[in-house]
C-alpha positions as CSV (number, residue, x, y, z in Angstrom):
1,X,49.1,-157.9,-128.0
2,X,48.0,-154.4,-127.6
3,X,46.7,-152.6,-124.5
4,X,43.5,-150.3,-124.3
5,X,42.4,-148.4,-121.4
6,X,38.5,-149.0,-120.6
7,X,36.6,-146.5,-118.6
8,X,33.0,-147.0,-117.1
9,X,32.9,-144.0,-115.3
10,X,30.8,-146.0,-112.4
11,X,29.3,-143.5,-109.4
12,X,29.7,-146.1,-106.7
13,X,29.6,-143.2,-103.9
14,X,26.9,-140.5,-104.0
15,X,28.9,-137.7,-103.2
16,X,31.1,-138.0,-106.2
17,X,29.8,-135.8,-109.1
18,X,29.7,-136.3,-112.7
19,X,32.5,-133.7,-113.1
20,X,34.8,-135.2,-110.9
21,X,34.3,-138.6,-112.4
22,X,35.2,-137.2,-116.2
23,X,38.3,-135.2,-114.6
24,X,39.5,-138.3,-113.0
25,X,39.1,-140.5,-116.5
26,X,41.1,-137.9,-118.5
27,X,43.6,-138.3,-115.9
28,X,43.5,-141.8,-116.3
29,X,43.7,-141.5,-120.2
30,X,46.6,-139.1,-120.1
31,X,48.8,-141.6,-117.8
32,X,47.5,-144.6,-120.1
33,X,49.1,-142.4,-123.3
34,X,52.5,-141.9,-121.1
35,X,52.6,-145.5,-120.2
36,X,52.1,-146.7,-124.0
37,X,48.5,-147.8,-124.2
38,X,47.2,-147.9,-127.7
39,X,43.7,-146.9,-127.2
40,X,41.4,-145.1,-124.7
41,X,37.6,-146.7,-124.8
42,X,35.0,-144.9,-123.3
43,X,31.4,-146.9,-122.3
44,X,28.1,-146.0,-122.9
45,X,25.2,-146.2,-120.7
46,X,22.2,-144.1,-119.7
47,X,20.1,-143.2,-116.8
48,X,21.7,-144.9,-113.8
49,X,24.8,-144.6,-111.6
50,X,26.3,-147.8,-113.9
51,X,27.9,-145.6,-116.0
52,X,28.1,-141.9,-116.3
53,X,28.6,-141.4,-119.9
54,X,25.9,-141.2,-122.0
55,X,28.0,-140.2,-124.8
56,X,31.3,-142.0,-125.7
57,X,31.9,-139.7,-128.8
58,X,31.6,-136.7,-126.9
59,X,34.2,-138.3,-124.3
60,X,36.4,-138.8,-127.1
61,X,36.4,-135.1,-128.3
62,X,36.7,-134.0,-124.5
63,X,40.3,-136.1,-124.5
64,X,41.3,-135.3,-127.9
65,X,43.0,-132.1,-127.4
66,X,44.3,-132.9,-124.0
67,X,46.1,-136.2,-125.5
68,X,48.6,-136.6,-128.6
69,X,48.8,-140.2,-129.6
70,X,46.5,-142.3,-127.8
71,X,43.7,-143.5,-129.9
72,X,40.0,-142.9,-128.5
73,X,36.9,-144.5,-129.1
74,X,33.6,-145.9,-127.9
75,X,33.2,-148.9,-126.4
76,X,30.4,-149.2,-127.5
77,X,28.1,-147.3,-129.5
78,X,25.0,-148.9,-128.6
79,X,23.7,-148.7,-132.3
80,X,19.9,-149.0,-131.8
81,X,19.7,-146.3,-129.7
82,X,21.4,-143.8,-132.6
83,X,19.5,-141.9,-135.6
84,X,22.3,-143.2,-138.2
85,X,23.0,-140.0,-140.1
86,X,24.0,-137.9,-136.8
87,X,25.8,-140.8,-135.8
88,X,28.1,-141.0,-139.0
89,X,28.6,-137.4,-139.1
90,X,29.7,-137.6,-135.0
91,X,32.0,-140.3,-136.0
92,X,33.7,-138.2,-138.5
93,X,33.7,-135.4,-136.2
94,X,35.6,-137.3,-133.8
95,X,38.2,-138.2,-136.1
96,X,38.7,-134.9,-137.5
97,X,39.5,-133.3,-134.0
98,X,41.5,-136.2,-133.0
99,X,43.7,-136.1,-136.2
100,X,42.8,-139.2,-137.4
101,X,43.0,-141.3,-134.0
102,X,39.3,-142.7,-134.0
103,X,38.8,-146.1,-133.3
104,X,35.0,-147.6,-133.1
105,X,33.4,-150.2,-130.8
106,X,30.0,-150.9,-131.7
107,X,27.1,-153.5,-129.9
108,X,23.5,-154.1,-130.2
109,X,22.9,-153.3,-126.5
110,X,21.4,-155.3,-123.7
111,X,19.6,-153.4,-121.2
112,X,15.5,-153.2,-121.6
113,X,15.6,-150.5,-118.8
114,X,17.8,-148.2,-121.4
115,X,16.1,-149.4,-124.6
116,X,12.5,-148.5,-122.7
117,X,13.3,-145.3,-122.0
118,X,14.4,-144.5,-125.7
119,X,11.2,-146.3,-127.2
120,X,13.6,-148.9,-128.7
121,X,12.9,-152.3,-129.2
122,X,15.7,-154.6,-127.5
123,X,14.8,-157.9,-129.5
124,X,15.5,-155.7,-132.7
125,X,18.6,-155.0,-131.3
126,X,21.3,-157.1,-133.2
127,X,19.5,-156.7,-136.4
128,X,19.8,-153.0,-136.2
129,X,23.5,-153.4,-135.3
130,X,24.0,-155.3,-138.8
131,X,21.9,-152.7,-140.6
132,X,24.1,-149.7,-138.8
133,X,27.1,-151.7,-139.8
134,X,25.9,-151.7,-143.6
135,X,25.5,-148.1,-143.4
136,X,28.8,-147.6,-141.9
137,X,30.5,-149.5,-144.1
138,X,28.9,-146.9,-147.3
139,X,30.0,-144.2,-145.3
140,X,33.4,-145.2,-145.1
141,X,33.5,-145.9,-149.0
142,X,32.5,-142.3,-149.8
143,X,30.4,-140.6,-152.2
144,X,26.8,-141.0,-152.2
145,X,24.5,-143.0,-149.3
146,X,21.1,-144.4,-149.7
147,X,19.8,-147.3,-147.8
148,X,16.5,-149.1,-147.3
149,X,16.4,-151.7,-144.9
150,X,14.2,-153.3,-142.4
151,X,14.8,-151.3,-139.8
152,X,17.0,-148.1,-141.2
153,X,15.6,-146.2,-144.2
154,X,18.0,-143.5,-145.2
155,X,17.5,-141.1,-148.6
156,X,20.0,-140.1,-150.7
157,X,22.5,-138.2,-148.8
158,X,25.8,-136.7,-149.4
159,X,28.2,-135.4,-146.5
160,X,30.4,-132.3,-145.9
161,X,32.1,-133.9,-142.8
162,X,34.1,-137.3,-143.4
163,X,36.6,-139.0,-141.5
164,X,40.4,-138.6,-141.9
165,X,40.9,-142.2,-141.8
166,X,39.6,-144.2,-145.2
167,X,38.6,-146.9,-142.5
168,X,39.4,-146.7,-138.5
169,X,39.9,-150.2,-136.9
170,X,36.1,-151.5,-136.0
171,X,35.5,-153.8,-132.9
172,X,32.0,-155.4,-132.2
173,X,31.3,-156.3,-128.4
174,X,29.5,-159.6,-127.7
175,X,27.0,-161.7,-129.7
176,X,29.2,-165.0,-129.2
177,X,26.4,-167.4,-129.4
178,X,25.1,-165.4,-132.8
179,X,26.8,-167.4,-135.5
180,X,25.0,-165.0,-138.3
181,X,26.4,-161.7,-136.4
182,X,29.8,-163.7,-136.0
183,X,30.3,-164.6,-139.6
184,X,29.7,-161.1,-140.6
185,X,32.3,-159.7,-138.1
186,X,34.7,-162.6,-139.8
187,X,33.8,-161.4,-143.4
188,X,34.1,-157.4,-142.6
189,X,37.5,-157.6,-140.6
190,X,36.0,-156.6,-137.7
191,X,37.6,-157.5,-134.1
192,X,35.3,-159.5,-131.4
193,X,35.8,-158.1,-128.0
194,X,34.2,-159.7,-125.1
195,X,33.9,-158.8,-121.4
196,X,35.5,-161.8,-119.2
197,X,34.4,-160.8,-115.8
198,X,35.9,-163.6,-113.4
199,X,36.0,-166.0,-116.0
200,X,38.7,-168.8,-116.0
201,X,40.9,-169.5,-118.8
202,X,39.1,-172.5,-120.2
203,X,35.9,-170.7,-120.2
204,X,37.7,-167.7,-122.5
205,X,39.0,-170.0,-124.6
206,X,36.0,-171.4,-125.5
207,X,35.0,-168.2,-126.5
208,X,37.8,-167.9,-128.7
209,X,37.1,-171.5,-130.6
210,X,33.7,-170.3,-131.0
211,X,34.9,-167.1,-132.9
212,X,37.6,-169.1,-134.8
213,X,34.5,-171.7,-136.2
214,X,32.7,-168.7,-137.1
215,X,35.9,-167.4,-139.0
216,X,36.1,-171.0,-140.8
217,X,32.2,-170.9,-141.5
218,X,32.6,-167.7,-143.1
219,X,35.6,-168.8,-145.1
220,X,38.3,-166.9,-143.5
221,X,41.7,-168.2,-141.7
222,X,40.8,-169.2,-138.5
223,X,44.5,-169.2,-137.6
224,X,44.6,-165.4,-138.2
225,X,41.9,-164.4,-136.0
226,X,41.8,-161.1,-134.2
227,X,40.7,-161.8,-130.7
228,X,40.0,-158.6,-127.7
229,X,38.9,-159.4,-124.1
230,X,38.2,-157.0,-121.3
231,X,39.6,-157.5,-118.0
232,X,39.6,-156.0,-114.5
233,X,43.4,-155.4,-113.7
234,X,44.6,-153.9,-110.4
235,X,48.2,-154.0,-108.9
236,X,48.9,-153.8,-105.6
237,X,51.4,-155.8,-103.2
238,X,48.4,-155.7,-100.2
239,X,46.0,-158.6,-100.0
240,X,43.4,-156.2,-98.1
241,X,43.7,-153.9,-101.2
242,X,43.3,-156.6,-103.7
243,X,40.1,-157.7,-102.1
244,X,38.7,-154.0,-102.2
245,X,39.6,-154.2,-105.8
246,X,37.8,-157.4,-106.1
247,X,35.0,-156.0,-104.2
248,X,34.6,-153.0,-106.7
249,X,34.8,-155.5,-109.5
250,X,31.9,-157.5,-108.0
251,X,29.9,-154.4,-107.4
252,X,30.3,-153.7,-111.2
253,X,29.0,-157.4,-111.9
254,X,26.3,-157.1,-109.5
255,X,24.5,-154.0,-110.7
256,X,25.5,-154.8,-114.4
257,X,23.6,-158.4,-114.0
258,X,20.5,-156.6,-112.1
259,X,20.2,-154.7,-115.3
260,X,20.5,-157.3,-117.8
261,X,18.4,-159.8,-116.2
262,X,15.7,-157.4,-115.3
263,X,15.7,-157.3,-111.6
264,X,17.4,-154.0,-111.1
265,X,16.0,-152.1,-108.1
266,X,16.7,-148.5,-108.3
267,X,16.6,-144.9,-106.1
268,X,16.1,-142.3,-108.7
269,X,18.8,-143.1,-111.1
270,X,21.0,-144.8,-108.5
271,X,21.1,-148.7,-108.7
272,X,21.0,-151.2,-105.3
273,X,23.8,-153.7,-105.3
274,X,22.0,-157.2,-105.2
275,X,24.3,-160.2,-104.4
276,X,24.2,-162.8,-107.3
277,X,23.8,-166.3,-107.2
278,X,27.1,-168.7,-106.5
279,X,29.4,-165.9,-106.6
280,X,33.0,-166.9,-104.8
281,X,34.3,-165.4,-102.3
282,X,36.6,-162.0,-102.7
283,X,39.6,-164.2,-101.7
284,X,38.7,-166.4,-104.9
285,X,37.8,-163.4,-107.1
286,X,41.4,-162.1,-106.4
287,X,43.1,-165.6,-107.5
288,X,40.6,-165.4,-110.5
289,X,41.0,-162.1,-112.0
290,X,44.1,-160.1,-112.8
291,X,45.0,-158.6,-109.4
292,X,48.2,-159.0,-107.6
293,X,51.5,-157.8,-107.4
294,X,53.7,-157.1,-110.7
295,X,54.9,-160.4,-110.9
296,X,51.7,-162.1,-110.5
297,X,49.7,-159.6,-112.6
298,X,52.4,-160.1,-115.4
299,X,52.6,-163.8,-115.0
300,X,48.6,-164.1,-115.5
301,X,48.6,-161.9,-118.6
302,X,51.5,-164.0,-120.4
303,X,49.8,-167.1,-119.8
304,X,46.5,-165.7,-121.1
305,X,48.1,-163.9,-124.0
306,X,49.8,-167.2,-125.1
307,X,46.9,-169.4,-124.6
308,X,44.3,-167.3,-126.4
309,X,46.5,-165.4,-128.9
310,X,45.3,-162.1,-127.9
311,X,45.5,-159.1,-130.3
312,X,44.0,-156.6,-128.0
313,X,43.9,-156.4,-124.1
314,X,41.1,-153.9,-122.8
315,X,42.1,-152.7,-119.4
316,X,39.5,-152.1,-116.7
317,X,41.6,-150.4,-114.3
318,X,39.5,-147.5,-112.7
319,X,37.7,-149.8,-110.2
320,X,34.6,-147.5,-108.7
321,X,34.8,-146.5,-105.2
322,X,39.0,-147.1,-104.7
323,X,40.6,-143.8,-104.1
324,X,41.8,-141.8,-107.1
325,X,45.4,-142.0,-105.8
326,X,45.3,-145.9,-105.6
327,X,43.9,-146.1,-109.2
328,X,46.8,-144.0,-110.6
329,X,49.2,-145.8,-108.3
330,X,48.1,-149.1,-110.0
331,X,48.3,-147.9,-113.3
332,X,51.8,-146.6,-112.6
333,X,53.1,-149.9,-111.4
334,X,51.2,-151.7,-114.4
335,X,53.3,-149.3,-116.8
336,X,56.8,-149.6,-114.9
337,X,56.7,-152.8,-113.4
338,X,54.4,-155.4,-115.6
339,X,54.7,-154.3,-119.0
340,X,58.4,-154.6,-119.3
341,X,58.1,-158.1,-117.8
342,X,55.4,-159.1,-120.3
343,X,57.9,-157.6,-123.2
344,X,60.7,-159.6,-121.8
345,X,58.5,-162.9,-121.9
346,X,57.5,-162.3,-125.7
347,X,61.7,-161.5,-126.3
348,X,62.3,-165.1,-124.3
349,X,59.6,-166.8,-126.4
350,X,60.6,-165.2,-129.7
351,X,64.1,-166.6,-129.0
């Protein structure tokens, strides 16, 4: 199991400027690199405080010269919102300026609010994503590119800018209940990645079973499935601080759900926090999520990694509204006290 750092860059406090959030995010990324994390992921969203990163590729270019080893990538590129040729060139550019450290995450998108502003059709999102993957694969193969799909039409094109890597690792978000998409992911050797929120282990295991079934249907080895999840993670010995972390995670879930289900209320570009139905109390959320002292966090992750055969864990650690010092302290303790416990458990299991 490899570790990634996920940065949503939410502006919970109006007093916090975008520049502050970008600077703090870079501080998180540099610390994650020191801790031995494999990837730094940058989200993409538009026109609200939910996420202040409209261009994850640009964020990767900002981080590239200030890091040396950690891989950099979008989580995820919302494919239907892009002109495909420009997207390909910017993908190549990030791989070049990072010296071959690009990793790609792509998705179909889910926020009607964003699609409406761009004049894009949310219902066509999945099909546009699949066509974008066609075009991306052709681009990575090199040479001439020409494409005529239902949504994307590209005239004969040659490129002067190409990635260093022959094929970066590619992750695809969501679309769990779309068998066509999941079989395409399996056939192409992409990594499916899912946000788990505060779902229990049994629910996440059902997600993995669905992915394995899609691999079998595509003629692939279900035992060799790659499976990646994203989880909220916060390390603290203080129960009150743990509940503050859970509250921050709940805040994200609330505003995301309001966008997904089209009941959001905005003050300009600032989303109102609207409680959702059937929310567990904060004390239960702490127990459900990967929040707690180092031993508790490590134990939860060891159980999950074994039960789910995780290949990648995307760690959502910069929970909005928490002071930067607390976020950095949590990350430091994860690197110094949690990761060694996980490695020791792996060693014992191997023995």
